[in-house]
N, C-alpha and C positions, 0 to 999 in steps of 0.2 A: 429543561431536563434533557440531559444527554441521552440520545437514543441509540447511537452507534459509536463504537470505539474501533479505531483502526491502528494496528501495530505493524510497523515494518521491522524485519529482522533478517539476519543472515544465518543460513543453515550451517555455515562453517563454525558458528558460535553456539550451535544447538537449537533445536526446535523450541518454540514457546512452551513454557511450563503449563500455562493455563490454556484449556481447550477453547477453540473458536467455533463460531457457527459456520464461518466461511474461511477456508485457508487456501490461499493461492500460492502454489509452488511454481515460480516462474523461471527456475534455473535452466530448464531445457528450451525455453521459448524466447530467450533474449540474446542479443548480440553483445559483444564486449564493448566497453566504453573506451577502449584504448585509442579509438579513432578521434576522440574529442581531446583537444589539447588540455593538459594539466588535470585530466579527469581523476587521477589518483589522489590529488590533494583537495578535491571538491566532492560534494555529495549531491544527491538528487534534489536538494533544496536550492541548489545553484540553478539559475534560469537556463544556462547553456545545457547542463546535464538534463534538467527536466524537459526541455524542448526536444532534445535528442530521444529521450525515452518515449515521450508522447507522440513523436512523429513515426516511431517504429511500426511496422506492419502488425495489425491486429490489436495494438494496445488500446486504441479508442474503443473498440468493440468490447474488449475485456473490461475496461473501466465502466462502460455503460451497463454491461450485463451484471457486473458485480453490484453496482448501485441498485439496479432493478431487483436483484435477488434480495438484497438487504431490506429494501422497502417492502417487498413481498413477505419476508419473514416478519417484519413489524406488523403488517396489515393482517396476517393470517393467524395471529395468536388471539386467544380468547380475551385476554386483558392486555391489549397493546400498550396501554399507558405504563405498565410496569415492566415492559420488555426492553431488554438491552441486547442489541445484536453486536457480536464481536467478530471483527474481520482481522485476519493476519495475512500479511503479504511478505513472502520470503524469496530472496535470491541467495546467491552464494555468500556474499560478504555483508549484505544488508545496508549498503550505503548509497547505491546508485538507483538501480531499477526499482527495487521494492519501495524506496523512499518516494521516487517520482510518481509511481503508480498509486501508492497510498494517499499522497497529497491530492492527486487528481480525483480519486474516488470520493474523498472527503469534499472536494470542491463541488462535485456534481450533486452529492447528497445535500449539502448546505444550500445549493441553488434551488433544490426542491423542498426546502423547508425542514430538513431533518437535521437536528442538532447533533454534531459529530465532533469527536475529539481524536487527535492523532498523536501517537507516540512513536519515536524512532529509536528502537532499542540499541542499534549499533552505531549511531552517530558519534557517540563519545568513545567508542572502542577504537584504539589505535590500529591501523591496518599496516600490513607489511609493505615496504617500499619496493 
């Protein structure tokens, strides 16, 4: 049974329509990906982009704290078996930072036995060149 869903998105395309239990707006806290060759034609699913995202200052702590909060929300409800925690991770465009962070939060949750699904809303959205 899926207990956590994580959606990455880009605020440039609008905030998620469905409310989340945890929403991370990381637009002011990330560096540009322009320093990574060919970043514009790749996403946070690409290992080079993901590694750059995860190596950035504060990202590891953000990932761990988000996973810890999600587990806490699951554990603190009266009927945790029926609880679904929704996490949304947004950056400007929704293809680099939010994707890399969403995937890493999911990895940490799965490593701790929490069934998790991830969706990347903007991966299919064409971005400006």
